[in-house]
N, C-alpha and C positions, 0 to 999 in steps of 0.2 A: 434537505433534500431527505428521504426515507428511502435508504438503500434494504432490495427485494429481500423478504426475511420471513418467504416460505419455503416450506422445506422441498426440496428437489432429492427425485427417486432417485439410488446410487446407481441403476443399471440408462439412467438414462447421465450422467457422469461420467465425462472423458480428461484426461491426462492429457493436455499440455506444453509443464513442459515440468522436466524433474525439478528441486531446491535445488540443487548443484547449479544448474545455470544462472542464478538469480544471488546467491550468496556465496561468499568465500568466509572460511573464520579468516582469513589474514585481514581480510577490510577491518579497517577503523568500526567504532557501532557508528548506529545515526547521532543526529544532535543537532541540536535547533541551529535551522537557516537549510540547513539537505534537503535537493530535489529528489522526490522520490515520487514511484509512479506504484501503486497495485500490481502486484503477479497480474494477476488478469488482462492483464491494460488498462484506459481511461487516462483522463489527464495529468500530466505532469503537476506535483503539490510541494507544499515549501512544509515542513515539516516546525511547528511553534513549540511542540511540548514533549517528554518522552516520561518513560517511566523505563523499569526493568522491563514489563513485557510487552508494551507496544509506542507508540507515538500515537500522540494528533497531528495531524495534518489541517491545511488548511489547501481549497482552490477556488478558481474563479468559473462556474458558468456560465451561459445565459446573460454576465450581467450582474450577480448575483455572487457572493460569499458566501463557502460552504468549508465547516469545519467539522473533523466526526475523527475520533480515537481505530487505531487497529491495531494488529498483535504483530510486529514487529515480523513478524515469517511471512505476514502475503506483502510488504511492498518492498522496495528494491531502489536504492542510488541511484539516479540517471544521472548518467557522464554528459559533459559536455561534445 
């Protein structure tokens, strides 16, 4: 699955949430096995690898498995 890589003009962007609504500095770092979701929405994903600035997440959509690296700031932990 390719992500949209076309540039979006800044006048077409609108803020849907502030970073603080998704991240709490008191929360432990994301680890392999944590469930996450993009801050912009989308399917629930499973963290399968981590590095200092990004996570690799896997998810299933329409019967196909997908995997992609995301900057840590683009995802938030999903709670039960």
